[in-house]
C-alpha positions as CSV (number, residue, x, y, z in Angstrom):
1,X,221.6,230.6,173.1
2,X,221.5,227.6,175.5
3,X,224.7,226.0,176.4
4,X,223.4,222.5,175.3
5,X,223.0,223.9,171.8
6,X,224.9,222.1,169.1
7,X,228.0,224.4,168.1
8,X,228.6,222.7,164.9
9,X,224.9,223.2,163.7
10,X,225.2,226.8,165.0
11,X,228.4,227.2,162.9
12,X,226.8,226.0,159.8
13,X,223.9,228.4,160.3
14,X,226.0,231.2,160.6
15,X,228.0,230.3,157.6
16,X,224.7,230.0,155.7
17,X,223.6,233.5,157.0
18,X,226.9,235.4,157.1
19,X,229.1,233.9,154.5
20,X,232.7,235.1,154.9
21,X,231.9,237.2,158.0
22,X,230.5,234.3,160.1
23,X,233.6,233.8,162.2
24,X,233.7,237.4,162.9
25,X,229.9,237.4,164.0
26,X,230.5,234.3,166.3
27,X,233.4,236.1,167.8
28,X,231.4,239.3,168.5
29,X,228.6,237.2,170.1
30,X,231.0,235.5,172.3
31,X,232.7,238.9,173.2
32,X,229.3,240.6,174.0
33,X,228.5,237.7,176.6
34,X,232.1,237.7,178.0
35,X,231.7,241.4,178.7
36,X,228.6,240.9,180.7
37,X,230.1,238.0,182.6
38,X,228.4,235.2,180.9
39,X,231.3,232.9,180.7
40,X,229.2,229.7,179.8
41,X,227.7,231.7,176.7
42,X,231.2,233.0,175.8
43,X,232.6,229.3,175.8
44,X,229.7,228.2,173.6
45,X,230.4,230.9,171.0
46,X,234.2,230.3,171.2
47,X,233.6,226.6,170.3
48,X,231.2,227.8,167.5
49,X,234.0,230.3,166.2
50,X,236.6,227.5,166.3
51,X,234.1,225.3,164.4
52,X,233.7,227.8,161.8
53,X,237.4,228.4,161.3
54,X,237.9,224.6,161.0
55,X,235.1,224.2,158.5
56,X,236.2,227.1,156.5
57,X,240.0,225.9,156.2
58,X,238.9,222.5,155.4
59,X,240.2,220.8,158.6
60,X,236.7,219.5,159.5
61,X,233.9,218.2,157.6
62,X,230.2,218.5,158.6
63,X,229.7,215.5,161.2
64,X,233.3,215.8,162.5
65,X,233.5,216.1,166.2
66,X,235.1,219.3,166.8
67,X,237.0,220.1,170.3
């Protein structure tokens, strides 16, 4: 995944595809990249993970800027 990809869009796609396990999937993608030394990729997936958590617990709505 390119670093300029939209993490919120990616989070929503993962939620649609994986449902309740979306956050776990994002964390695993990030972990795999971190293990091979791709810190930029890991940061992207960490942001996706946090976006999923915020969306799922109701802290963020689609369109909110997530940090």
